[in-house]
N, C-alpha and C positions, 0 to 999 in steps of 0.2 A: 504494500500500500504506500502510495506517495503522500507524504505529509506536507503541510503548509511550510514547515521549516525546510524541507528538502527543496520544495519549489522556490523558496526565497533564496536559498544558497545557489541554486542553479541560475536564477535571474541575476544575482550579484556577480557570479562568475562570468556570465555572458556580457554584463556591463564592462567588466575588466577587460575581457577579450576585445570587445568592440572599441573601447577607448584607448587601450594601450598596446594591444598585440596584433590585431587583425591585419592592418595594412602591411606591417613588416613581415609577419609570418606567412601571409598568403603570397607574398612576393618571393619568399625564399624557401619555405618549408611545406608547400602544398602536399597533401596526402599524409603527412605525419600527424601525430596526436599530441595535444597539449592538455595536461591536467592542471586545473586552476583551483587553488585553495582560497576561497573567497574572503576569509577573515584576515589573512595576512597579505593576500595578493600574490603570494608565491606561485610560480608556474613551473611546470616540468615538461620539457619537450623531448619526445621519444619517437622511435619508428613504429612501435606497436602500442595498442591500447593497454595491454598488460604491463608493459614497461613503464608507461606514463603513470598508471595507477600505483605500481610498485614504488616508483621514485617519490611520488607524493606521500604515500603511506609511510615510507621510511622517515621522512622529515616530520610529518604530522600524523602520527599513528591514531590519534583519537578524533580526527576531523574528517568530514566528508568533502571530497573533491568532485569537481565536475569536469568531464572529459569532452573535448571538442576535436573532431577530425578537421584539420585545417583545410579550408576550401570546400567543405561539404555541409549540407544542412543537418546531417546526423552523424554520430560517431560510428554507428554500424547500421547495416541494412539487413532486414530479415524478410524473406519472401522470395517469390519466383519472378520470372520475367513475364510480361504480358506479350501475347502474340498479336 
């Protein structure tokens, strides 16, 4: 279940991404993953979703991070192709 707190953290992380990271990362790191810890503003840039989450968890083990796939509307896609 998604809580209001989780939604609030995700919104803050997206604000940080849009304001501080988007232009630079989309120009240089498209398709990589960035985990953003919204309380500190720390971010962790990695090649895989797991690596981004692991890096964030090592530094902030008790905090929730939000992961963005750079240049994409979602971190992962689930489903098939339409014909």
